[in-house]
ZAKE-339150 format. One record per residue (C-alpha): x, y, z; residue number from 1; residue in one letter. Coordinates in steps of 0.2 Angstrom, whole numbers, plus 5000, padded with zeros to 4 digits. Layout:
N
PT     px     py     pz   num   residu
PT      X      Y      Z   NUM        A
...
# end
This chain:
512
PT     px     py     pz   num   residu
PT   5722   5615   5601     1        M
PT   5725   5622   5583     2        A
PT   5742   5626   5580     3        Q
PT   5746   5643   5573     4        T
PT   5756   5645   5558     5        N
PT   5767   5661   5550     6        L
PT   5752   5667   5542     7        I
PT   5741   5667   5557     8        D
PT   5755   5676   5566     9        R
PT   5756   5689   5552    10        V
PT   5738   5692   5552    11        I
PT   5737   5694   5572    12        G
PT   5749   5706   5570    13        Y
PT   5738   5718   5558    14        V
PT   5721   5711   5562    15        A
PT   5718   5701   5578    16        P
PT   5700   5700   5577    17        Q
PT   5702   5692   5561    18        R
PT   5716   5680   5565    19        A
PT   5706   5674   5582    20        E
PT   5690   5669   5569    21        K
PT   5704   5659   5560    22        R
PT   5711   5649   5573    23        I
PT   5691   5644   5579    24        A
PT   5687   5640   5563    25        A
PT   5703   5628   5562    26        R
PT   5697   5621   5580    27        Q
PT   5679   5619   5573    28        R
PT   5685   5610   5557    29        I
PT   5695   5598   5569    30        Q
PT   5680   5595   5579    31        R
PT   5670   5587   5563    32        M
PT   5684   5580   5559    33        A
PT   5685   5570   5575    34        T
PT   5667   5566   5575    35        T
PT   5668   5559   5557    36        R
PT   5682   5548   5562    37        N
PT   5671   5542   5578    38        L
PT   5653   5540   5569    39        Y
PT   5653   5537   5550    40        D
PT   5635   5542   5551    41        A
PT   5639   5560   5556    42        A
PT   5647   5563   5540    43        T
PT   5640   5577   5530    44        L
PT   5649   5569   5514    45        G
PT   5641   5562   5497    46        R
PT   5636   5545   5505    47        R
PT   5626   5552   5517    48        A
PT   5616   5564   5508    49        N
PT   5602   5550   5504    50        G
PT   5597   5552   5524    51        W
PT   5583   5564   5530    52        R
PT   5588   5570   5547    53        R
PT   5577   5579   5554    54        I
PT   5573   5582   5574    55        S
PT   5555   5582   5576    56        T
PT   5545   5572   5588    57        D
PT   5536   5557   5585    58        A
PT   5518   5568   5582    59        N
PT   5526   5583   5570    60        A
PT   5535   5568   5563    61        E
PT   5519   5557   5558    62        N
PT   5506   5573   5558    63        R
PT   5502   5572   5539    64        Y
PT   5511   5554   5534    65        A
PT   5496   5542   5544    66        L
PT   5483   5545   5532    67        R
PT   5492   5542   5518    68        L
PT   5501   5528   5524    69        L
PT   5485   5519   5531    70        R
PT   5477   5523   5514    71        D
PT   5492   5514   5505    72        A
PT   5492   5499   5518    73        A
PT   5473   5495   5513    74        R
PT   5475   5497   5495    75        D
PT   5490   5482   5498    76        M
PT   5480   5472   5508    77        V
PT   5466   5472   5496    78        R
PT   5477   5469   5481    79        N
PT   5494   5460   5488    80        N
PT   5493   5442   5493    81        A
PT   5509   5445   5504    82        F
PT   5502   5459   5513    83        A
PT   5485   5449   5515    84        F
PT   5497   5436   5523    85        R
PT   5507   5446   5532    86        A
PT   5490   5454   5540    87        K
PT   5483   5437   5545    88        S
PT   5498   5430   5551    89        T
PT   5501   5443   5564    90        I
PT   5482   5444   5570    91        K
PT   5479   5425   5570    92        H
PT   5496   5424   5581    93        N
PT   5493   5438   5593    94        V
PT   5475   5433   5598    95        V
PT   5470   5416   5588    96        G
PT   5454   5408   5596    97        A
PT   5454   5422   5609    98        G
PT   5462   5430   5626    99        I
PT   5451   5423   5639   100        L
PT   5447   5433   5654   101        P
PT   5452   5425   5671   102        Q
PT   5440   5431   5685   103        V
PT   5449   5431   5704   104        K
PT   5438   5437   5718   105        A
PT   5437   5435   5737   106        G
PT   5422   5424   5739   107        R
PT   5420   5408   5727   108        P
PT   5402   5413   5726   109        E
PT   5407   5431   5719   110        R
PT   5418   5424   5706   111        K
PT   5406   5411   5700   112        Q
PT   5393   5424   5699   113        Q
PT   5404   5435   5688   114        I
PT   5410   5420   5677   115        N
PT   5392   5417   5673   116        E
PT   5389   5434   5669   117        L
PT   5405   5435   5657   118        L
PT   5400   5420   5648   119        K
PT   5383   5428   5644   120        L
PT   5392   5445   5639   121        H
PT   5407   5441   5630   122        F
PT   5403   5423   5623   123        D
PT   5389   5430   5613   124        S
PT   5387   5444   5601   125        T
PT   5380   5455   5614   126        D
PT   5396   5464   5618   127        I
PT   5397   5470   5600   128        D
PT   5388   5486   5597   129        A
PT   5385   5480   5577   130        D
PT   5378   5462   5586   131        G
PT   5389   5453   5573   132        R
PT   5404   5446   5584   133        T
PT   5409   5440   5601   134        N
PT   5423   5446   5611   135        L
PT   5436   5435   5604   136        Y
PT   5431   5443   5585   137        G
PT   5432   5461   5591   138        L
PT   5451   5456   5598   139        Q
PT   5455   5449   5582   140        A
PT   5445   5463   5573   141        M
PT   5456   5476   5582   142        V
PT   5474   5468   5580   143        M
PT   5470   5467   5561   144        A
PT   5466   5486   5562   145        T
PT   5481   5489   5571   146        V
PT   5491   5482   5560   147        V
PT   5486   5489   5543   148        E
PT   5480   5505   5551   149        A
PT   5494   5508   5563   150        G
PT   5480   5511   5577   151        E
PT   5462   5507   5582   152        C
PT   5449   5514   5592   153        L
PT   5436   5505   5605   154        I
PT   5422   5515   5612   155        R
PT   5412   5510   5626   156        K
PT   5392   5510   5623   157        R
PT   5382   5511   5639   158        V
PT   5366   5502   5637   159        R
PT   5350   5503   5651   160        R
PT   5349   5487   5662   161        P
PT   5332   5485   5653   162        T
PT   5339   5482   5637   163        D
PT   5341   5464   5642   164        G
PT   5361   5463   5642   165        Y
PT   5370   5452   5654   166        A
PT   5381   5468   5656   167        L
PT   5375   5485   5652   168        P
PT   5388   5490   5639   169        F
PT   5396   5486   5622   170        Q
PT   5410   5488   5614   171        L
PT   5411   5498   5597   172        Q
PT   5426   5497   5586   173        V
PT   5431   5512   5575   174        L
PT   5445   5515   5564   175        E
PT   5456   5529   5566   176        P
PT   5448   5537   5552   177        D
PT   5435   5543   5565   178        F
PT   5447   5556   5573   179        L
PT   5444   5574   5569   180        D
PT   5461   5579   5568   181        T
PT   5456   5597   5564   182        N
PT   5455   5599   5582   183        F
PT   5475   5602   5584   184        D
PT   5483   5614   5595   185        G
PT   5477   5624   5611   186        P
PT   5459   5623   5617   187        L
PT   5448   5636   5624   188        P
PT   5449   5628   5640   189        N
PT   5468   5627   5643   190        G
PT   5469   5609   5637   191        N
PT   5480   5605   5622   192        T
PT   5473   5593   5607   193        C
PT   5485   5584   5596   194        I
PT   5477   5577   5580   195        Q
PT   5461   5575   5589   196        G
PT   5466   5568   5604   197        I
PT   5463   5581   5619   198        E
PT   5477   5582   5634   199        F
PT   5476   5590   5650   200        D
PT   5489   5601   5657   201        L
PT   5499   5584   5666   202        R
PT   5498   5578   5649   203        G
PT   5484   5565   5654   204        K
PT   5472   5561   5639   205        R
PT   5454   5567   5644   206        V
PT   5446   5567   5626   207        A
PT   5443   5559   5609   208        Y
PT   5435   5572   5596   209        Y
PT   5426   5558   5585   210        L
PT   5413   5558   5570   211        Y
PT   5397   5551   5570   212        D
PT   5400   5541   5556   213        Q
PT   5416   5537   5544   214        H
PT   5423   5552   5536   215        P
PT   5425   5541   5519   216        G
PT   5406   5535   5522   217        A
PT   5394   5539   5506   218        V
PT   5376   5539   5505   219        F
PT   5367   5544   5489   220        G
PT   5383   5557   5486   221        G
PT   5394   5566   5495   222        A
PT   5394   5568   5514   223        V
PT   5397   5585   5524   224        S
PT   5405   5579   5542   225        L
PT   5400   5590   5554   226        P
PT   5414   5594   5568   227        R
PT   5420   5578   5577   228        G
PT   5411   5577   5596   229        R
PT   5419   5578   5611   230        R
PT   5421   5561   5619   231        V
PT   5427   5558   5636   232        S
PT   5444   5546   5636   233        A
PT   5435   5537   5650   234        D
PT   5424   5530   5635   235        F
PT   5438   5526   5623   236        V
PT   5451   5513   5622   237        A
PT   5467   5517   5608   238        H
PT   5477   5504   5605   239        V
PT   5492   5507   5593   240        Y
PT   5510   5502   5594   241        R
PT   5522   5516   5604   242        V
PT   5537   5516   5593   243        D
PT   5544   5533   5601   244        R
PT   5542   5542   5619   245        P
PT   5528   5554   5619   246        G
PT   5518   5547   5602   247        Q
PT   5502   5550   5604   248        V
PT   5495   5540   5586   249        R
PT   5501   5523   5580   250        G
PT   5507   5522   5561   251        V
PT   5505   5508   5550   252        S
PT   5516   5492   5554   253        W
PT   5519   5491   5532   254        F
PT   5526   5508   5533   255        A
PT   5545   5502   5531   256        P
PT   5541   5487   5518   257        V
PT   5527   5498   5508   258        M
PT   5538   5503   5494   259        V
PT   5548   5486   5494   260        R
PT   5531   5478   5494   261        M
PT   5525   5490   5479   262        R
PT   5540   5486   5468   263        D
PT   5540   5468   5470   264        F
PT   5522   5468   5464   265        A
PT   5526   5478   5450   266        D
PT   5540   5466   5446   267        Y
PT   5531   5452   5446   268        T
PT   5518   5459   5435   269        D
PT   5531   5464   5423   270        A
PT   5540   5446   5423   271        Q
PT   5522   5441   5419   272        L
PT   5518   5452   5405   273        M
PT   5537   5448   5397   274        R
PT   5532   5429   5397   275        Q
PT   5515   5432   5389   276        K
PT   5523   5443   5376   277        I
PT   5535   5431   5373   278        A
PT   5523   5415   5373   279        A
PT   5513   5427   5360   280        C
PT   5525   5424   5346   281        F
PT   5528   5407   5341   282        A
PT   5537   5413   5324   283        A
PT   5543   5425   5310   284        F
PT   5541   5425   5293   285        I
PT   5554   5435   5283   286        T
PT   5559   5440   5264   287        S
PT   5571   5450   5254   288        E
PT   5557   5463   5248   289        D
PT   5552   5479   5258   290        D
PT   5535   5487   5257   291        F
PT   5532   5503   5248   292        D
PT   5523   5518   5257   293        A
PT   5505   5512   5249   294        N
PT   5508   5493   5257   295        G
PT   5514   5485   5241   296        E
PT   5530   5473   5238   297        I
PT   5542   5478   5226   298        G
PT   5538   5486   5209   299        G
PT   5526   5475   5199   300        D
PT   5512   5479   5212   301        G
PT   5506   5461   5213   302        S
PT   5505   5461   5232   303        I
PT   5497   5474   5243   304        N
PT   5490   5478   5260   305        G
PT   5472   5468   5255   306        N
PT   5480   5452   5250   307        D
PT   5482   5444   5267   308        G
PT   5498   5453   5272   309        V
PT   5495   5469   5285   310        S
PT   5506   5482   5282   311        P
PT   5501   5489   5299   312        Y
PT   5511   5486   5316   313        P
PT   5503   5473   5329   314        V
PT   5491   5479   5341   315        E
PT   5487   5466   5349   316        S
PT   5494   5447   5354   317        F
PT   5486   5430   5357   318        E
PT   5493   5412   5362   319        P
PT   5503   5404   5347   320        G
PT   5500   5419   5333   321        M
PT   5513   5419   5319   322        I
PT   5515   5437   5312   323        E
PT   5520   5438   5293   324        R
PT   5530   5454   5292   325        L
PT   5534   5450   5275   326        R
PT   5533   5438   5260   327        T
PT   5547   5426   5257   328        G
PT   5552   5409   5261   329        E
PT   5563   5414   5280   330        S
PT   5555   5409   5295   331        V
PT   5563   5413   5311   332        T
PT   5556   5404   5327   333        F
PT   5556   5415   5344   334        A
PT   5566   5412   5359   335        T
PT   5556   5416   5377   336        P
PT   5567   5424   5390   337        P
PT   5571   5414   5405   338        T
PT   5565   5419   5421   339        T
PT   5582   5413   5432   340        Q
PT   5585   5429   5439   341        D
PT   5568   5431   5447   342        F
PT   5571   5417   5460   343        G
PT   5586   5426   5470   344        P
PT   5576   5443   5468   345        Y
PT   5559   5434   5475   346        Y
PT   5569   5428   5490   347        S
PT   5579   5441   5495   348        T
PT   5563   5455   5493   349        T
PT   5553   5443   5503   350        L
PT   5564   5439   5517   351        H
PT   5568   5459   5517   352        E
PT   5548   5462   5521   353        I
PT   5546   5448   5531   354        A
PT   5560   5458   5543   355        A
PT   5552   5473   5541   356        G
PT   5536   5467   5548   357        L
PT   5546   5456   5562   358        N
PT   5537   5439   5556   359        I
PT   5548   5424   5550   360        P
PT   5549   5422   5531   361        F
PT   5542   5405   5530   362        E
PT   5526   5411   5538   363        S
PT   5524   5426   5525   364        L
PT   5526   5414   5510   365        T
PT   5520   5397   5518   366        V
PT   5537   5391   5509   367        D
PT   5544   5377   5521   368        L
PT   5555   5369   5507   369        S
PT   5570   5376   5516   370        E
PT   5566   5374   5535   371        V
PT   5574   5361   5544   372        S
PT   5568   5358   5563   373        F
PT   5580   5367   5573   374        I
PT   5579   5382   5560   375        S
PT   5561   5381   5560   376        G
PT   5562   5379   5580   377        R
PT   5572   5395   5581   378        L
PT   5562   5405   5571   379        G
PT   5548   5400   5581   380        R
PT   5556   5405   5596   381        I
PT   5560   5422   5590   382        E
PT   5541   5427   5582   383        F
PT   5535   5419   5598   384        H
PT   5545   5434   5608   385        T
PT   5537   5448   5596   386        S
PT   5519   5438   5599   387        V
PT   5524   5441   5618   388        D
PT   5528   5459   5616   389        D
PT   5512   5463   5605   390        W
PT   5501   5455   5618   391        R
PT   5508   5460   5634   392        W
PT   5515   5476   5630   393        N
PT   5500   5483   5618   394        M
PT   5484   5473   5617   395        L
PT   5482   5467   5634   396        I
PT   5486   5484   5642   397        P
PT   5477   5496   5632   398        Q
PT   5461   5486   5625   399        M
PT   5460   5471   5639   400        M
PT   5464   5483   5654   401        G
PT   5450   5498   5649   402        P
PT   5437   5482   5646   403        L
PT   5440   5477   5664   404        A
PT   5437   5494   5670   405        A
PT   5421   5494   5661   406        W
PT   5418   5475   5666   407        T
PT   5418   5479   5683   408        L
PT   5408   5496   5683   409        E
PT   5396   5485   5672   410        A
PT   5395   5471   5684   411        A
PT   5391   5482   5699   412        S
PT   5376   5487   5690   413        V
PT   5370   5471   5684   414        A
PT   5372   5462   5702   415        T
PT   5369   5476   5714   416        G
PT   5383   5474   5722   417        S
PT   5400   5482   5723   418        S
PT   5412   5468   5729   419        E
PT   5427   5471   5721   420        P
PT   5435   5457   5708   421        F
PT   5449   5455   5695   422        T
PT   5452   5450   5678   423        L
PT   5468   5442   5673   424        G
PT   5471   5437   5655   425        W
PT   5475   5420   5647   426        T
PT   5482   5419   5628   427        P
PT   5479   5403   5618   428        P
PT   5491   5390   5616   429        R
PT   5506   5390   5606   430        W
PT   5505   5373   5596   431        E
PT   5520   5362   5600   432        M
PT   5534   5356   5588   433        L
PT   5538   5341   5598   434        D
PT   5524   5336   5609   435        P
PT   5533   5322   5618   436        A
PT   5549   5333   5624   437        A
PT   5539   5348   5627   438        E
PT   5528   5339   5638   439        V
PT   5542   5331   5647   440        A
PT   5551   5346   5648   441        A
PT   5535   5355   5656   442        S
PT   5533   5340   5667   443        S
PT   5549   5341   5673   444        A
PT   5551   5358   5676   445        A
PT   5535   5358   5688   446        I
PT   5543   5342   5698   447        R
PT   5559   5353   5700   448        N
PT   5549   5369   5706   449        G
PT   5556   5380   5689   450        L
PT   5536   5384   5687   451        T
PT   5520   5379   5693   452        W
PT   5506   5369   5687   453        R
PT   5493   5383   5683   454        S
PT   5506   5394   5674   455        E
PT   5511   5380   5663   456        E
PT   5490   5378   5660   457        L
PT   5491   5396   5655   458        R
PT   5505   5395   5642   459        K
PT   5493   5381   5634   460        N
PT   5477   5393   5634   461        G
PT   5468   5384   5648   462        I
PT   5462   5392   5663   463        D
PT   5467   5383   5680   464        P
PT   5450   5384   5686   465        D
PT   5443   5377   5673   466        D
PT   5453   5363   5673   467        W
PT   5454   5361   5691   468        L
PT   5435   5359   5689   469        A
PT   5436   5347   5675   470        G
PT   5447   5336   5683   471        M
PT   5437   5336   5699   472        A
PT   5421   5331   5687   473        A
PT   5429   5317   5677   474        D
PT   5437   5309   5691   475        N
PT   5419   5310   5701   476        A
PT   5412   5302   5685   477        A
PT   5427   5289   5683   478        I
PT   5426   5283   5702   479        D
PT   5406   5283   5701   480        A
PT   5408   5270   5690   481        F
PT   5423   5261   5697   482        G
PT   5435   5264   5681   483        I
PT   5452   5261   5682   484        V
PT   5464   5270   5669   485        L
PT   5483   5268   5666   486        D
PT   5484   5286   5663   487        S
PT   5476   5292   5679   488        D
PT   5491   5295   5692   489        P
PT   5481   5292   5706   490        R
PT   5478   5275   5702   491        T
PT   5494   5270   5691   492        T
PT   5513   5275   5691   493        T
PT   5521   5280   5676   494        L
PT   5528   5263   5674   495        R
PT   5510   5255   5674   496        G
PT   5510   5248   5692   497        A
PT   5495   5250   5705   498        S
PT   5497   5265   5719   499        Q
PT   5480   5258   5727   500        K
PT   5482   5251   5743   501        S
PT   5466   5242   5741   502        D
PT   5463   5235   5723   503        S
PT   5445   5234   5725   504        S
PT   5443   5253   5728   505        K
PT   5449   5268   5716   506        P
PT   5461   5279   5726   507        A
PT   5450   5293   5733   508        N
PT   5436   5281   5735   509        A
PT   5428   5281   5754   510        P
PT   5439   5268   5766   511        G
PT   5452   5267   5752   512        A
# end
């Protein structure tokens, strides 16, 4: 409660309403001061002038920025080695050799039938509408596009059963430029469109407005694009990282570091040019005489601008050149500038860029000179957490989820059966830093019931069903030839002792 003073009481006696406003204003000032004391970032003073504090939602925030950001990111990836490396690092770690499907069905025969269809379709270029790569190449292409442009569209292209594909559909990967953002606002059917994406009254995505060709394509001249076509959301998968609730489209992952990367590239070029110019000057020849306006020296006119001494300024440089400024005896050698300040700037800036992209500094720079085993392992664990987030909270639900639904529909057409099945997904394995210790830890976890064998196999990028089939086939072949291996736990203990009751027969042979 604001305290009144003598002036307030006098004003209150003469003009009560004015006094009331004075007291209310003093109370507001006190509340503002309290806020500033509790939250320094909420101040309105000089230190906070640089903040752009706006209360728009995610879609209003990026409405006009998305195209500019993705075009700038593409330019960086084309011309900046670290931007290219960052994009490749994220793509390789999230997708690697591919995120493999795993079929689960009620009957083994149905599972085998679907597995054969998937191998024919997913492991070949039949899955690609452009006919260039398999499913795992498409996964890598989608992930790379998401990092660079912020989002990626995947369109299901239905094919006739007579087209000869194991499953009658293909995937077409589209850049976000295909979205016609001119569709924005209320629609005649009562739905709402946000940047080319249509939502019904419940807020569900129902359609995308897509161009037939890339708006930046040129065929023999400028192209006048028609309006985008309405494509049902049932035929489109939209992959992007959701950073804010209600966010409809994705933002380039380079957005937080674009300015830093551009400044770093400019600074590096400036340092290089500085050294080039310094290297071009080897020595300077000087004298006490001066050129006159006509390029002549002294008063006798014995030397002019045509006798080998140029009166004009230098306009180009070449290594090892000596610039003769005047005739005379004195020679001064150039002292090239040092680059001692470049190392700290290089390290600090690239650490900041790596943090903004959520990847390790060592992965961004391929510089392992200062990495110990412990620090490398800690950085790897932290990076794996980010990769798992990108896999399981973005790529798998947004790309592989729709693909699983499309596969179920197509399989019913291809097999003539609607018997249900589901698809699980197995990411590629992480390379081990210390195989002996990590395998022993995995084995101990299984024996102590902290995990199970199939889960550990999935962590290593192995389909448990494939592993079982392979192990059974290998064991059968070994037993058929009567071979005994010291690595076979059925016949030999970890200490090398035999586990067979009859040394003449393998452990699982008849009568053993």
